[in-house]
Backbone as JSON, one array per atom type, in Angstrom:
{
  "sequence": "XXXXXXXXXXXXXXXXXXXXXXXXXXXXXXXXXXXXXXXXXXXXXXXXXXXXXXXXXXXXXXXXXXXXXXXXXXXXXXXXXXXXXXXXXXXXXXXXXXXXXXXXXXXXXXXXXXXXXXXXXXXXXXXXXX",
  "N": [[0.79, -1.23, -0.08], [2.12, 1.06, -0.35], [2.21, 2.93, -2.46], [2.15, 6.19, -3.64], [0.22, 8.03, -5.17], [-2.14, 9.67, -7.16], [-4.98, 8.41, -9.14], [-5.91, 9.28, -12.22], [-8.95, 11.36, -12.68], [-11.82, 9.24, -13.51], [-10.24, 7.12, -14.3], [-9.66, 3.8, -14.87], [-7.81, 2.04, -14.21], [-6.53, 0.36, -11.59], [-4.34, 0.4, -8.66], [-2.52, -2.65, -8.25], [-2.88, -3.99, -5.69], [-5.22, -2.94, -4.8], [-7.05, -3.84, -6.88], [-6.64, -6.62, -6.38], [-7.69, -6.79, -3.82], [-10.49, -6.05, -4.08], [-11.11, -8.21, -5.77], [-10.85, -10.34, -4.12], [-12.95, -9.85, -2.38], [-15.22, -9.81, -4.16], [-15.08, -12.66, -4.88], [-15.95, -13.73, -2.61], [-14.03, -14.5, -0.67], [-13.03, -15.0, 2.31], [-10.86, -15.48, 3.71], [-8.67, -14.58, 2.09], [-9.38, -11.94, 1.87], [-9.11, -10.95, 4.48], [-6.28, -11.33, 4.64], [-5.37, -8.81, 3.89], [-5.31, -7.28, 6.07], [-4.35, -5.81, 9.18], [-3.67, -7.44, 12.32], [-4.9, -6.16, 14.45], [-6.85, -4.66, 13.1], [-9.54, -2.4, 12.54], [-13.06, -2.32, 11.49], [-15.41, -0.5, 10.0], [-18.52, -0.84, 8.88], [-20.7, 0.57, 6.96], [-23.45, 1.77, 8.82], [-23.25, -0.04, 10.85], [-22.21, -1.56, 14.02], [-18.71, -0.84, 15.07], [-16.26, -3.07, 14.24], [-13.66, -4.99, 15.8], [-10.56, -6.14, 15.35], [-8.82, -8.74, 13.43], [-9.84, -11.46, 13.62], [-12.59, -11.02, 14.59], [-13.45, -9.56, 12.4], [-13.23, -11.37, 10.42], [-15.16, -13.11, 11.03], [-17.59, -11.43, 10.96], [-17.49, -10.74, 8.17], [-17.62, -13.15, 6.86], [-20.17, -13.97, 7.76], [-21.7, -12.04, 6.51], [-21.13, -12.56, 3.78], [-22.32, -15.1, 3.52], [-25.04, -14.46, 3.56], [-25.65, -13.49, 1.22], [-25.93, -14.23, -2.25], [-24.03, -13.34, -4.18], [-21.66, -10.95, -5.04], [-20.53, -7.96, -6.79], [-18.09, -5.57, -7.61], [-17.83, -2.51, -9.41], [-17.04, 0.04, -11.81], [-14.81, 1.1, -10.6], [-12.8, 3.46, -8.85], [-9.62, 4.83, -7.51], [-7.8, 6.65, -5.07], [-4.67, 7.13, -4.06], [-2.6, 7.54, -1.26], [0.26, 8.13, 1.03], [-0.68, 7.09, 3.56], [-3.37, 6.39, 3.32], [-6.0, 5.01, 1.31], [-8.54, 5.88, -0.94], [-11.39, 4.51, -2.2], [-13.91, 4.34, -4.62], [-17.12, 3.39, -6.07], [-19.42, 1.24, -7.63], [-21.47, -1.24, -6.11], [-22.85, -4.31, -6.85], [-25.22, -6.41, -5.52], [-26.23, -9.7, -5.31], [-29.02, -11.39, -4.42], [-30.07, -14.36, -2.49], [-32.38, -15.1, -3.81], [-31.98, -14.47, -6.3], [-32.67, -11.7, -7.07], [-31.39, -8.37, -7.49], [-29.38, -5.7, -6.33], [-27.99, -2.66, -6.72], [-25.72, -0.34, -5.48], [-24.04, 2.81, -4.9], [-20.79, 3.1, -3.39], [-18.25, 4.2, -1.03], [-15.05, 3.73, 0.13], [-12.63, 4.04, 2.8], [-9.48, 3.32, 3.3], [-7.19, 2.82, 5.66], [-3.68, 2.45, 6.24], [-0.62, 0.89, 7.2], [1.36, 1.19, 5.08], [1.67, -1.39, 4.23], [-0.23, -3.2, 5.14], [-3.82, -2.98, 5.91], [-5.17, -1.09, 8.53], [-7.44, 0.17, 9.36], [-10.6, -0.09, 8.1], [-12.98, 1.54, 6.4], [-16.27, 1.56, 5.31], [-18.54, 3.34, 3.42], [-21.72, 3.21, 2.71], [-25.07, 2.83, 1.65], [-26.86, 0.17, 2.19], [-29.29, -0.62, 3.02], [-31.57, -1.57, 1.78], [-30.85, -3.95, 1.06], [-31.67, -6.32, 2.6], [-34.14, -5.81, 3.25]],
  "CA": [[0.02, 0.01, -0.01], [3.1, 2.32, -0.21], [2.11, 3.75, -3.63], [1.79, 7.5, -3.23], [-0.3, 8.84, -6.33], [-3.66, 9.62, -7.42], [-5.27, 8.09, -10.44], [-6.78, 10.45, -12.99], [-10.48, 11.05, -12.63], [-12.46, 8.33, -14.6], [-9.29, 6.03, -14.65], [-10.12, 2.41, -14.56], [-6.61, 1.33, -13.75], [-6.35, 0.34, -10.1], [-3.17, -0.33, -8.16], [-2.7, -4.13, -8.22], [-3.26, -4.4, -4.41], [-6.56, -2.61, -4.59], [-7.71, -4.81, -7.58], [-6.66, -7.87, -5.66], [-8.64, -6.74, -2.53], [-11.86, -6.12, -4.52], [-11.29, -9.51, -6.39], [-11.04, -11.31, -2.97], [-14.3, -9.61, -1.92], [-16.17, -10.38, -5.17], [-14.97, -13.92, -4.81], [-16.39, -14.15, -1.28], [-12.98, -15.22, -0.14], [-12.88, -14.15, 3.47], [-9.41, -15.72, 4.09], [-7.97, -13.68, 1.06], [-9.78, -10.46, 2.24], [-8.37, -10.65, 5.86], [-5.01, -11.23, 4.57], [-5.05, -7.55, 3.63], [-5.64, -6.47, 7.36], [-3.49, -6.05, 10.35], [-4.29, -8.21, 13.32], [-5.64, -5.26, 15.31], [-7.71, -3.83, 12.2], [-10.93, -2.08, 12.8], [-13.88, -2.34, 10.42], [-16.73, 0.2, 10.0], [-19.28, -1.16, 7.69], [-22.01, 1.56, 6.92], [-23.85, 2.27, 10.24], [-23.18, -1.21, 11.82], [-21.22, -1.27, 15.0], [-17.32, -0.97, 14.79], [-15.76, -4.44, 14.54], [-12.29, -4.8, 16.23], [-9.62, -7.39, 15.35], [-8.98, -9.58, 12.33], [-10.71, -12.6, 13.87], [-13.95, -10.65, 14.46], [-13.75, -9.1, 11.06], [-13.43, -12.54, 9.65], [-16.52, -13.71, 11.48], [-18.59, -10.53, 10.33], [-17.54, -10.67, 6.7], [-18.15, -14.4, 6.68], [-21.69, -13.94, 7.97], [-22.19, -11.27, 5.44], [-21.07, -13.38, 2.54], [-23.32, -16.16, 3.46], [-26.35, -13.95, 3.69], [-25.92, -13.06, -0.14], [-25.46, -15.1, -3.21], [-22.84, -12.96, -4.85], [-21.5, -9.39, -5.15], [-19.48, -7.48, -7.88], [-17.77, -4.12, -7.6], [-17.54, -2.17, -10.61], [-16.76, 1.46, -11.96], [-13.92, 1.51, -9.48], [-11.67, 4.58, -8.87], [-8.99, 4.82, -6.25], [-6.83, 7.77, -4.86], [-3.69, 6.64, -3.18], [-1.65, 8.5, -0.48], [1.12, 7.31, 1.78], [-1.24, 6.36, 4.65], [-4.71, 5.98, 3.08], [-6.48, 4.77, -0.02], [-9.82, 6.03, -1.07], [-11.96, 3.78, -3.3], [-15.37, 4.42, -4.89], [-17.63, 2.76, -7.2], [-20.75, 0.71, -7.38], [-21.48, -2.6, -5.9], [-24.14, -5.02, -7.26], [-25.39, -7.58, -4.75], [-27.28, -10.57, -5.81], [-29.59, -12.01, -3.23], [-30.17, -15.85, -2.73], [-33.48, -15.29, -4.72], [-31.44, -13.85, -7.69], [-32.78, -10.29, -7.37], [-30.14, -7.69, -7.42], [-29.47, -4.36, -5.71], [-26.8, -1.91, -7.06], [-25.69, 0.98, -4.69], [-22.71, 3.35, -4.76], [-20.04, 3.17, -2.13], [-16.93, 4.79, -0.95], [-14.18, 3.25, 1.23], [-11.33, 4.7, 3.2], [-8.5, 2.32, 3.77], [-6.0, 3.39, 6.4], [-2.73, 1.45, 6.49], [0.77, 1.25, 7.4], [2.05, 1.03, 3.79], [1.64, -2.71, 3.83], [-1.6, -3.68, 5.42], [-4.91, -2.0, 6.31], [-5.43, -1.03, 9.99], [-8.85, 0.66, 9.51], [-11.34, -0.19, 6.85], [-14.37, 2.23, 6.49], [-17.1, 1.41, 4.2], [-19.71, 4.23, 3.43], [-22.64, 2.62, 1.82], [-26.43, 2.53, 2.15], [-27.2, -1.21, 1.78], [-30.4, -1.0, 3.84], [-32.53, -2.19, 0.97], [-30.48, -5.36, 0.69], [-32.33, -7.43, 3.24], [-35.52, -5.14, 3.56]],
  "C": [[0.77, 1.22, 0.12], [2.91, 3.27, -1.49], [1.48, 5.06, -3.22], [1.4, 8.28, -4.66], [-1.67, 8.71, -6.43], [-3.84, 9.17, -8.82], [-6.1, 9.25, -10.98], [-8.23, 10.06, -12.81], [-11.01, 10.19, -13.79], [-11.41, 7.13, -14.85], [-9.76, 4.83, -14.19], [-9.0, 1.53, -14.11], [-6.34, 1.53, -12.34], [-5.02, -0.01, -9.81], [-3.52, -1.88, -8.09], [-3.3, -4.46, -6.87], [-4.75, -4.1, -4.26], [-7.44, -3.46, -5.62], [-7.83, -6.19, -7.08], [-7.63, -7.91, -4.44], [-10.02, -6.91, -3.01], [-12.08, -7.66, -5.09], [-11.48, -10.47, -5.18], [-12.46, -11.08, -2.48], [-15.36, -10.17, -2.87], [-16.19, -11.85, -5.29], [-15.59, -14.61, -3.52], [-15.39, -14.92, -0.58], [-12.53, -14.6, 1.13], [-11.52, -14.27, 3.89], [-8.46, -14.73, 3.31], [-8.2, -12.31, 1.55], [-8.93, -10.13, 3.53], [-7.06, -10.67, 5.8], [-4.32, -9.91, 4.21], [-4.99, -6.69, 4.93], [-4.6, -6.83, 8.4], [-4.41, -6.77, 11.42], [-5.29, -7.45, 14.22], [-6.52, -4.23, 14.35], [-9.08, -3.54, 12.82], [-11.67, -1.99, 11.52], [-15.13, -1.62, 10.65], [-17.42, 0.04, 8.74], [-20.65, -0.4, 7.69], [-22.21, 1.94, 8.5], [-24.02, 1.03, 11.22], [-22.05, -0.83, 12.87], [-19.72, -1.54, 14.56], [-16.98, -2.49, 15.0], [-14.24, -4.25, 14.69], [-11.54, -6.25, 16.08], [-9.96, -8.2, 14.12], [-9.84, -10.81, 12.51], [-12.28, -12.22, 13.86], [-14.41, -10.18, 13.21], [-14.05, -10.3, 10.21], [-14.82, -13.19, 9.8], [-17.66, -12.8, 10.85], [-18.57, -10.66, 8.91], [-18.06, -12.1, 6.25], [-19.52, -14.54, 6.59], [-22.3, -13.07, 6.89], [-22.26, -11.93, 4.11], [-22.11, -14.43, 2.43], [-24.8, -15.7, 3.3], [-26.68, -13.46, 2.12], [-25.39, -14.05, -1.1], [-24.12, -14.77, -3.84], [-22.75, -11.43, -4.78], [-20.49, -9.12, -6.23], [-19.36, -5.92, -7.65], [-17.36, -3.77, -8.89], [-17.4, -0.62, -10.68], [-15.89, 1.96, -10.79], [-12.93, 2.54, -9.9], [-11.0, 4.34, -7.49], [-7.98, 6.03, -6.29], [-5.99, 7.15, -3.78], [-2.84, 7.63, -2.53], [-0.82, 7.56, 0.32], [0.43, 6.54, 2.96], [-2.77, 6.18, 4.48], [-4.95, 5.93, 1.54], [-7.99, 4.92, -0.03], [-10.36, 5.38, -2.29], [-13.36, 4.13, -3.44], [-15.76, 3.73, -6.15], [-19.1, 2.24, -7.01], [-20.58, -0.77, -7.0], [-22.83, -3.21, -6.1], [-24.16, -6.26, -6.34], [-26.47, -8.43, -5.5], [-27.74, -11.46, -4.54], [-29.93, -13.47, -3.53], [-31.41, -16.04, -3.72], [-33.29, -14.81, -6.09], [-31.93, -12.48, -7.92], [-31.56, -9.58, -7.06], [-30.49, -6.27, -6.91], [-27.93, -3.83, -6.12], [-26.77, -0.49, -6.24], [-24.26, 1.49, -4.97], [-22.02, 3.27, -3.46], [-18.77, 4.05, -2.15], [-16.19, 4.2, 0.3], [-13.0, 3.81, 1.48], [-10.66, 3.6, 3.83], [-7.3, 2.97, 4.37], [-4.98, 2.37, 6.6], [-1.39, 1.77, 6.8], [1.78, 1.18, 6.22], [2.09, -0.46, 3.42], [0.31, -3.43, 4.08], [-2.57, -2.62, 5.95], [-5.02, -2.17, 7.82], [-6.75, -0.41, 10.2], [-9.51, 0.73, 8.18], [-12.66, 0.31, 7.03], [-15.02, 2.02, 5.2], [-18.33, 2.31, 4.24], [-20.55, 3.69, 2.37], [-24.07, 2.72, 2.61], [-26.89, 1.24, 1.54], [-28.45, -1.52, 2.49], [-31.52, -1.72, 3.06], [-32.12, -3.69, 0.55], [-31.36, -6.39, 1.19], [-33.77, -6.89, 3.6], [-36.61, -5.51, 2.57]]
}
């Protein structure tokens, strides 16, 4: 995560580690996802309570992944600085009944240059289970 540059507005070329992060999420591969996190990482997912620690994040994300059939992030953009990366785009969720919901999101990933120690997801996915 040490790359210190911003992508041009509208650029679809993401830093490799960002593309790999979203690929792990879209594959619903919890183990690969948490490999991007520090042991003491915190996760803020929308308005849900803050989740503390890699093990608790693993359990939370595994539970979320089991509640949906699939998800796909697209129209991704990223802005990378030495201590944080901001990502935005659209995520399309597929429910177990094959209906879909697409919503915009923005993530702020704070890290030590190698791993993420705070992962904040700004999204309104309230219609996903409603």
